[in-house]
C-alpha positions in Angstrom: 0.0 0.0 0.0 1.5 3.4 -1.0 1.8 6.1 1.6 -1.0 8.3 0.2 -3.3 5.3 0.1 -2.3 4.4 3.7 -2.9 7.9 4.9 -6.3 8.0 3.3 -7.2 4.5 4.6 -6.2 5.4 8.2 -8.0 8.7 8.0 -11.2 7.0 6.8 -11.0 4.4 9.5 -10.6 6.9 12.3 -12.4 10.0 11.0 -15.7 10.7 9.3 -15.9 10.4 5.6 -17.3 13.9 4.9 -14.2 16.0 4.3 -12.3 13.2 2.5 -15.2 12.7 0.1 -15.7 16.4 -0.5 -12.0 17.1 -1.0 -11.4 14.0 -3.0 -14.2 15.0 -5.4 -12.6 18.4 -5.8 -9.2 16.9 -6.4 -10.6 14.3 -8.9 -12.6 17.0 -10.8 -9.4 19.2 -11.1 -7.4 16.2 -12.3 -10.1 15.3 -14.8 -10.3 18.9 -16.1 -6.5 19.1 -16.5 -6.5 16.3 -19.0 -2.9 14.9 -18.8 -1.8 13.3 -15.5 1.7 14.6 -14.8 3.6 16.2 -12.0 2.4 19.7 -12.9 -1.3 18.8 -12.9 -1.0 16.8 -9.7 0.8 19.7 -8.0 -1.7 22.3 -9.2 -4.7 20.3 -8.2 -3.3 19.2 -4.8 -2.2 22.8 -4.0 -5.7 24.1 -4.8 -7.4 21.5 -2.6 -4.9 22.0 0.1 -5.6 25.7 0.2 -9.3 25.0 0.5 -8.6 22.6 3.4 -6.3 25.2 5.1 -9.1 27.8 4.9 -11.5 25.4 6.5 -8.9 24.3 9.0 -8.4 27.9 10.1 -12.1 28.6 10.3 -12.7 25.5 12.5 -9.6 26.2 14.6 -10.8 29.7 15.3 -14.3 28.4 16.3 -12.7 25.8 18.6 -10.2 28.2 20.1 -12.9 30.8 21.0 -15.1 28.1 22.4 -12.3 26.8 24.6 -11.2 30.3 25.6 -14.7 30.9 27.1 -14.9 27.7 29.2 -11.4 26.3 29.5 -8.6 28.9 28.8 -5.8 26.4 29.6 -7.2 24.1 26.9 -7.3 26.9 24.4 -3.6 27.4 25.1 -3.0 23.7 24.7 -4.9 23.8 21.4 -2.6 26.6 20.2 0.5 24.7 21.2 -0.8 21.5 19.6 -1.6 23.3 16.3 1.9 24.8 16.2 3.5 21.4 16.8 1.2 19.9 14.2 2.3 22.4 11.6 6.0 21.5 12.3 5.1 17.8 12.0 3.2 18.4 8.7 6.0 20.3 7.1 8.7 17.9 8.2 6.7 14.8 7.3 5.9 16.1 3.8 9.4 17.2 3.2 10.6 13.7 4.0 8.0 12.1 1.8 8.9 14.4 -1.0 12.6 13.6 -0.7 12.1 9.8 -0.4 8.9 9.0 -2.2 8.9 11.6 -5.0 8.1 15.1 -5.9 4.3 14.8 -6.1 4.4 14.1 -2.4 5.5 17.7 -1.8 1.9 18.6 -2.9 -0.3 15.6 -2.1 1.1 15.1 1.4 0.2 18.5 2.7 -3.2 18.2 1.1 -3.9 14.9 2.8 -2.6 16.0 6.2 -4.6 19.3 6.0 -7.8 17.4 5.2 -7.1 15.0 8.1 -6.5 18.0 10.5 -9.8 19.6 9.4 -11.6 16.4 10.5 -9.6 16.2 13.8 -10.5 19.8 14.7 -14.1 19.3 13.7 -14.3 16.3 15.9 -13.0 18.3 18.9 -15.4 21.1 18.2 -18.4 18.9 17.8 -17.6 16.4 20.6 -16.0 18.3 23.4 -14.6 21.6 22.6 
């Protein structure tokens, strides 16, 4: 199983399907519209979907942070520290994957991890934040 497939599988097992399905449809539609499948089309489509996921991630993060700040300020601080650590993890992990798996991973890895993080933050917001 390739790393992208493994990430997607693990995320689907542990997280709701909604974000993956929505973002996967966006990614596939972009790839279909681009015609040729090459590094440039993979990069462009992955970057576009990744940006959409980052916007949603920031929106959900802000909602969760404000909710935590009202009822549990120490948890809001923990969320902030966790998000900063997650960003370091994402960037390092995707750099390694790009170096050792291949150049499309520089684009598809952040997309996949951003989508996964959206679901993690939504889970916290909806179930305990």
